[in-house]
C-alpha positions as CSV (number, residue, x, y, z in Angstrom):
1,M,-7.0,-6.5,33.4
2,K,-9.1,-4.9,30.5
3,K,-7.9,-5.3,27.0
4,T,-7.2,-2.2,24.9
5,A,-6.8,-1.7,21.2
6,L,-4.8,1.2,19.7
7,I,-6.5,2.4,16.5
8,F,-5.4,4.9,13.9
9,P,-7.2,7.2,11.4
10,G,-6.9,7.4,7.7
11,Q,-6.8,10.0,5.0
12,G,-9.4,12.8,5.5
13,A,-8.5,13.3,9.2
14,Q,-5.9,15.9,8.4
15,K,-6.3,19.5,9.7
16,V,-3.9,22.5,9.5
17,G,-2.4,23.0,12.9
18,M,-2.6,19.4,14.0
19,G,0.3,18.3,16.2
20,K,1.6,21.8,16.9
21,E,0.8,21.6,20.7
22,L,2.6,18.2,20.9
23,Y,5.6,19.5,19.0
24,D,5.9,22.5,21.4
25,Q,5.2,20.8,24.7
26,C,6.4,17.2,24.4
27,P,10.0,16.3,23.7
28,A,9.1,12.7,22.8
29,A,6.6,13.9,20.2
30,K,8.9,16.6,18.9
31,A,11.6,13.9,18.1
32,V,9.1,12.1,15.9
33,F,8.2,15.2,14.0
34,D,11.9,16.1,13.5
35,K,12.7,12.6,12.3
36,A,9.8,12.8,9.8
37,N,11.3,16.0,8.3
38,E,14.7,14.3,8.1
39,V,13.3,11.1,6.5
40,L,11.1,13.0,3.9
41,G,13.9,15.5,3.0
42,E,11.5,18.4,3.5
43,S,9.5,20.1,6.3
44,I,6.3,18.1,6.6
45,T,5.7,19.9,9.9
46,Q,5.6,23.3,8.2
47,V,2.8,22.0,6.0
48,M,1.1,20.4,9.0
49,F,1.3,23.4,11.3
50,E,0.9,26.3,8.8
51,G,-0.8,24.9,5.7
52,P,-2.0,26.1,3.3
53,E,-4.9,23.7,3.5
54,E,-4.9,22.9,-0.2
55,K,-1.3,21.6,0.1
56,L,-2.1,19.5,3.2
57,M,-5.1,18.0,1.4
58,T,-3.0,16.5,-1.4
59,T,-2.1,12.8,-1.1
60,K,1.6,13.6,-1.1
61,Y,1.4,15.5,2.1
62,C,-1.7,14.4,4.0
63,Q,-0.7,10.7,4.2
64,P,2.7,11.2,5.8
65,A,1.3,14.1,7.8
66,I,-1.5,12.0,9.4
67,F,0.9,9.1,10.0
68,T,3.5,11.4,11.6
69,M,0.9,13.1,13.8
70,S,-0.4,9.7,14.9
71,M,3.1,8.4,15.8
72,A,4.0,11.7,17.6
73,A,0.8,11.3,19.7
74,L,1.6,7.7,20.4
75,A,5.1,8.7,21.5
76,A,3.6,11.3,23.9
77,F,1.3,8.6,25.2
78,K,4.2,6.1,25.8
79,A,6.1,8.8,27.6
80,S,3.3,9.3,30.1
81,D,2.5,7.4,33.3
82,K,-0.9,6.3,31.8
83,F,0.7,4.0,29.2
84,S,2.3,1.6,31.8
85,G,-1.2,0.6,33.0
86,V,-2.5,-0.4,29.5
87,T,-2.7,-3.8,28.1
88,V,-2.5,-3.5,24.4
89,A,-4.1,-6.6,22.8
90,F,-4.4,-5.4,19.2
91,T,-3.7,-2.5,16.9
92,S,-5.7,-1.6,13.8
93,G,-6.2,1.4,11.4
94,L,-8.5,2.6,8.7
95,S,-6.8,2.3,5.3
96,L,-3.6,4.6,5.8
97,G,-4.1,4.1,9.5
98,E,-3.0,0.5,9.1
99,Y,0.6,1.8,8.9
100,G,0.2,3.5,12.2
101,A,-1.1,0.2,13.6
102,M,1.9,-1.7,12.2
103,C,4.4,0.8,13.6
104,A,2.7,0.8,17.0
105,A,2.8,-3.0,17.1
106,G,6.5,-3.1,16.1
107,V,6.0,-4.7,12.7
108,L,7.6,-1.7,11.0
109,S,10.0,1.0,12.1
110,F,8.8,4.6,11.9
111,E,11.3,5.4,9.2
112,E,10.5,2.4,7.0
113,A,6.7,3.0,7.5
114,L,7.1,6.7,6.4
115,K,9.1,5.8,3.4
116,L,6.5,3.1,2.4
117,I,3.7,5.7,2.8
118,Q,5.6,8.1,0.6
119,R,6.0,5.4,-2.1
120,R,2.4,4.1,-1.7
121,G,1.0,7.6,-2.2
122,A,3.1,8.2,-5.3
123,F,2.0,4.8,-6.8
124,M,-1.7,5.5,-6.0
125,E,-1.5,8.9,-7.7
126,E,0.1,7.4,-10.8
127,A,-2.7,4.7,-11.0
128,A,-5.4,7.3,-10.5
129,K,-4.0,9.4,-13.4
130,A,-3.7,6.3,-15.6
131,N,-7.1,4.9,-14.6
132,P,-9.4,7.8,-13.6
133,G,-12.3,7.0,-11.2
134,K,-14.7,8.2,-8.6
135,M,-15.9,7.4,-5.1
136,A,-19.2,8.0,-3.3
137,A,-20.4,7.6,0.2
138,V,-23.7,5.7,0.7
139,I,-25.6,6.5,3.9
140,G,-28.3,4.4,5.5
141,F,-28.8,1.7,2.9
142,D,-28.9,-2.1,3.3
143,K,-25.3,-3.6,2.9
144,D,-26.4,-6.7,1.0
145,K,-28.5,-4.8,-1.4
146,L,-25.7,-2.3,-1.9
147,V,-23.2,-5.1,-2.8
148,D,-25.7,-6.5,-5.3
149,I,-26.2,-3.0,-6.9
150,C,-22.4,-2.6,-7.2
151,K,-22.1,-5.9,-9.0
152,V,-24.9,-4.9,-11.5
153,A,-23.2,-1.4,-12.0
154,G,-19.7,-2.8,-12.3
155,C,-18.3,-0.8,-9.4
156,E,-16.8,-2.0,-6.1
157,V,-17.1,-1.4,-2.3
158,A,-14.1,0.6,-1.0
159,N,-15.0,0.9,2.7
160,F,-17.4,-0.8,5.1
161,N,-17.0,2.1,7.6
162,A,-20.1,1.6,9.7
163,P,-23.4,-0.3,9.3
164,D,-25.0,2.8,7.8
165,Q,-21.9,4.2,6.0
166,I,-20.4,2.4,3.0
167,V,-18.1,3.9,0.3
168,I,-18.3,2.8,-3.3
169,T,-15.5,3.1,-5.9
170,G,-14.8,2.5,-9.6
171,T,-14.8,4.3,-12.9
172,A,-16.9,7.4,-13.2
173,A,-19.5,5.6,-15.3
174,T,-19.9,2.6,-12.9
175,V,-20.1,4.8,-9.8
176,E,-22.7,7.1,-11.5
177,K,-24.7,4.0,-12.6
178,A,-24.6,2.6,-9.1
179,C,-25.8,6.0,-7.6
180,Q,-28.7,6.0,-10.1
181,L,-29.6,2.4,-9.1
182,L,-29.3,3.2,-5.4
183,T,-31.6,6.2,-5.7
184,A,-34.2,4.2,-7.7
185,A,-34.0,1.5,-4.9
186,G,-34.9,4.1,-2.3
187,C,-31.5,5.3,-1.0
188,K,-31.9,8.7,0.4
189,K,-28.3,9.8,0.6
190,V,-25.4,9.3,-1.8
191,I,-22.5,11.8,-1.4
192,P,-19.9,12.1,-4.2
193,L,-16.4,12.3,-2.6
194,D,-13.8,14.8,-3.6
195,V,-11.0,12.4,-4.1
196,A,-8.2,12.0,-6.7
197,G,-9.1,8.5,-7.9
198,A,-10.9,5.2,-7.3
199,F,-9.0,4.1,-4.2
200,H,-9.6,0.6,-2.9
201,S,-10.7,-0.6,-6.3
202,S,-9.2,-2.9,-9.0
203,L,-8.1,0.4,-10.8
204,M,-5.3,0.5,-8.2
205,R,-3.8,-2.9,-9.0
206,S,-0.9,-1.3,-10.8
207,A,-0.1,0.6,-7.6
208,A,-0.3,-2.5,-5.6
209,D,2.1,-4.4,-7.9
210,K,4.7,-1.7,-7.7
211,F,4.3,-1.4,-3.9
212,A,4.7,-5.1,-3.5
213,Q,8.2,-4.9,-5.1
214,V,9.2,-2.1,-2.7
215,L,7.8,-4.0,0.3
216,A,9.9,-7.1,-0.6
217,G,13.0,-5.2,0.4
218,V,11.7,-4.0,3.7
219,S,12.3,-5.7,7.0
220,L,9.2,-6.8,8.9
221,K,8.6,-8.7,12.0
222,V,5.6,-10.3,13.9
223,T,5.3,-9.3,17.5
224,D,3.0,-10.2,20.5
225,I,0.7,-7.3,19.6
226,K,-1.4,-8.4,16.6
227,V,-2.4,-6.1,13.8
228,V,-6.0,-6.6,12.7
229,T,-5.8,-6.0,8.9
230,N,-8.3,-4.2,6.7
231,V,-8.3,-6.9,4.1
232,N,-9.8,-9.7,6.2
233,A,-10.5,-8.2,9.6
234,H,-8.2,-10.8,11.3
235,P,-4.8,-10.6,13.0
236,Q,-1.7,-11.0,10.7
237,Q,0.2,-14.0,12.0
238,T,3.3,-14.2,9.7
239,V,5.6,-11.9,7.8
240,D,4.5,-13.6,4.6
241,E,0.9,-12.7,5.3
242,I,1.8,-9.1,5.9
243,R,3.7,-9.0,2.5
244,V,0.6,-10.2,0.8
245,N,-2.0,-8.1,2.6
246,L,-0.4,-4.7,2.6
247,P,-0.3,-4.4,-1.2
248,K,-3.7,-6.1,-1.5
249,Q,-5.1,-3.5,0.8
250,I,-4.6,-0.8,-1.9
251,Y,-7.2,-2.4,-4.1
252,S,-9.4,-4.3,-1.6
253,S,-12.4,-3.3,0.5
254,V,-11.6,-1.9,4.0
255,Q,-13.3,-4.2,6.4
256,W,-13.5,-1.7,9.3
257,V,-16.9,-2.9,10.6
258,E,-15.7,-6.5,10.9
259,S,-12.3,-5.5,12.3
260,V,-14.0,-3.6,15.2
261,K,-16.4,-6.6,15.7
262,F,-13.5,-9.1,15.8
263,M,-11.6,-7.1,18.4
264,A,-14.7,-6.8,20.5
265,S,-15.2,-10.6,20.2
266,Q,-11.7,-11.1,21.6
267,G,-12.5,-9.2,24.8
268,V,-11.4,-5.6,23.8
269,T,-13.4,-3.2,25.9
270,D,-11.4,0.0,25.2
271,M,-10.0,1.6,22.1
272,V,-7.7,4.5,21.9
273,E,-7.9,6.5,18.7
274,I,-4.5,8.1,18.2
275,G,-4.0,10.9,15.8
276,P,-6.0,13.8,14.2
277,G,-9.8,13.9,14.4
278,R,-12.5,11.7,16.0
279,V,-13.8,9.9,12.9
280,L,-13.1,6.4,14.2
281,K,-14.9,7.2,17.5
282,G,-18.0,8.1,15.5
283,L,-17.9,4.9,13.4
284,I,-17.3,2.7,16.4
285,R,-20.2,4.2,18.2
286,K,-22.4,2.9,15.4
287,I,-20.7,-0.5,15.2
288,D,-20.6,-1.4,18.9
289,P,-21.7,1.3,21.3
290,T,-20.5,-0.8,24.3
291,I,-16.8,-0.1,23.4
292,N,-15.2,2.8,25.2
293,V,-13.4,4.9,22.7
294,H,-10.8,7.5,23.8
295,N,-8.9,10.0,21.7
296,I,-5.3,11.3,21.8
297,Q,-4.6,14.5,19.9
298,I,-3.1,16.8,22.6
299,L,-1.4,16.2,25.9
300,E,-4.6,17.1,27.8
301,D,-6.3,14.1,26.1
302,I,-3.6,11.7,27.7
303,A,-4.1,13.2,31.2
304,A,-7.8,12.7,30.8
305,L,-7.6,9.0,29.8
306,P,-9.6,6.8,32.2
307,L,-7.3,3.9,31.7
């Protein structure tokens, strides 16, 4: 039986109207959306379904919205006949998506994960205001040379998204210096990102410290389905490891390339991207084109799954 990984998108995948069809047509998905409204104490579904886009784009709303949409799509998948034939070997997610992966694996309950995302977002916003920074996407440049340039400039790598797509992060001065050095070294494409701060950098350590205190009071459990973490691209084996890695993820590089490679090395042939957008499918195509990637955003996607 072929091994499958469930994978979950991160911030940036949001879109006004996402999840509306699931809400209207799938009772299992609707229950997830309704529970999210209850836990958050306000209607996240109204922002998701109606916007405005500017509101959905803010960290406060987009992070719980993406997670809720992913969990609603997962609930719809589990309620279908297709799910019974799937052998889930691993779960993984890009940055915020790691919470979807943990929930899908049974490490965290939906309610606890949503509350953690709410706190995480607030702590990250606080850190961004206290320590302003920037991020930029570097396209089509050698990874090792880029890491060296970041060291010289004093900035850091936020995301290893694909072999030809790496995101850098740090103070405005260090990111700008890195961009200049990259251009001088022959890099053809550096794209400044419209973000609120230097996420996945050491400027986020204060957020990680506060988050670790909150996480200490949350019940976690390790299950048979292993979560491949962003921090080291390996499965988390113990609760203690999870308590260390989740806060660490806030200021560490997202090892998405190595995460995908690891799952492929363990015999995973199919990955199901659950939630808004198809960003991960595009990245995985560049990392390992032999992996079959399927998407679930609407009920029709589940019916079309060749699993």
